[in-house]
N, C-alpha and C positions, 0 to 999 in steps of 0.2 A: 504494500500500500504506500503510495507516494503522496506527498503533500506537505504542507507546513507542519512542524512538530506539534503545534497546539491543536491540530486537527487529527493527528495520527498517533500521538502518544497515548496508548490505551490506559496506562496507569493514571495519567493526569486526567483523562476523560472520566475514568471510573471514580476517582476521588471527587471530582467536580460534581458528578451525579450523586455521590454519597452525601454531599452537602445538601443537594436538593431533596433527597430522600429523608435525611434527618430533619430538614425544614418541615416537610409534610407530616412526619411522625410527631414532632414537637407541637405543630399547630393543632393536630387532632387531639393530643393530650391536653394542651392548654385550653382549647375551645370547650372540650368536654368538662374539664375541671371548672371553668367559669360557669358553665351551665348548671353544674351541680351546686356550686356555691350560691348561685342566684335562685335556683329552683327548689332547693330543699331548705325549708324554713329553719330546722334545727342546725344545719350546717352554717347557714347564713348568720344565725344568732351566735353560734360559737365563734366564728371569725370576727364578727362585729363587736361582741360584748365581752368576751373572755380576755383576761390578761394574756398577752402574747398571741392571741388568736390571729391577729393581723399578720403574723409571720407566715401563716399559710397563704395569705393573699400575696405576700412577697414571693413565695415559692412559685405561685401561679404566674405572677408578673414576669419573673425571671425565665420561666420555661417559654413564655411567649416572646419576650424580648430577645433573650440570648439564644433561644432555640429556634423559634419560628422566624423572627425577623432577621437576626444576625446571620443565621445559616443561609437564608435566601440571598442576603447581600454578599456573603462570601462566595457563594456559587456564581452569582452574576458577575462579580469582579474577576474571579478566576476565569470565567468564560470570556469576558470582554477584553481585559487588559492585554493578553497575548495578541489578540487580533488587532487592537489599536496600535500597538508598538511593533507589530509584525515580527515577533520573536517569541520563543518558548518561555514558559515560566522559568524563573531563575533556578528554582529547586523543587522538583516533585517530592523529594524526601521531606522538605519543609512543609509541603502541602499535607502530606500524611501525618507528620508530627502535629501540625496545627489541628487537623481533624480530630485525632484521638485525644489530644490534650484538652481541646475545647469541650469535647463531650464529657470527658472525665470530670473536669471542673464544674461544668453545668449540672451534671447529674448529682455530684456531691453537694453543690449549693442547694439544689431543690430538695434533696433528701433531708439535709440538716436544717434548712429553714422549716420544713414540714415537721420534723421531729421536735424542734424547739417550740413550734406553735402548738402542737398536740400536747406535749409534756407541760408546757407553761399554762395552756388553757385548762387542762384537767386539774393540775395541781392548784391553780388559783381558787378553786372551789373549796379547798380544805386547809390550805396553809397560808401564812402571812406573805405579803408581796416580796419582802426582802429574801425570804427563803425560796420563793418561786424564781426570783432573779438569779439566785445562786445556782439553781437547778438548770436554768436555761443558758447561763453564761458559757459553759463548755461547748454546747451545741453551736452557739453563735461564733465562737472562736473557730470551729471547724468550717462554718460558712465562710469566714474570712480567709481561711487557708485555701479552700476550693475556689473562692472568688479570685484569689491571687493566681491560681492555676489558669483560670479563664483569661486574666490579664496577660499572663505569659503567652498563652495561645494567640491572643490578639496582637501582641508584639511580634511574634513569629510571622504571622500573616502580613503585618505592615512591612516588616523587613523584606519578606519575599517579594511583595508587590513593588516596594521601592527599588530593590535590586533588579527586578524585571524591567522597570520603567527607566531607571537611571541611564543617562546617556542617549536617550531617545532623541532623534532629530527628524 
C-alpha cells in the first residue's frame, strides 16, 4: 500500500480510531450516568444533599469532559495535523503512550471521585463532618494522583503535536 505515512501507517490509524472508540464509550457512560442522576429521585437527592455527594457529579463531569470531549478532540487533531503539515506524526509510540496513560488517569479519577462521594455521602448520615472529611481525604489524594497522570498524558500529546508541526512551512 503506497501513500502518505499518515494514510498508510496502520498502527497510527488504529490508535486514532481507538481515541474515537473511547470517545463513544465514555459518552455513552457519561450520558447514561447523567440520566440516572437526573431521573432517579433518591440518587439525585444523594448527590445534591449529602456531604461529598457532589463528588459523584464531578466523576460524571470528568468522564464527559476528559472522556467524551477530550478523546474526540485528540482523535480529530491526530487525524488533521499530519494532513495539514503533510508529514507523519512525530511519534506513534507517543500516541500509544498518550492513549493508555490518559485512560488510566481518567478511569482512576472517576473511580476515586465516585468512591469519595459514596463513602462521604453515606458516612455523613452517622458521623460528624470532621470525621467524614478525614475518611474522604485519602480518596481525594488518589484523585489528585490520577489527575496528574491525565496531565502527563496531555503533555505527551502536546509535545507530539508540537514536534509534528515544528518547522512546518
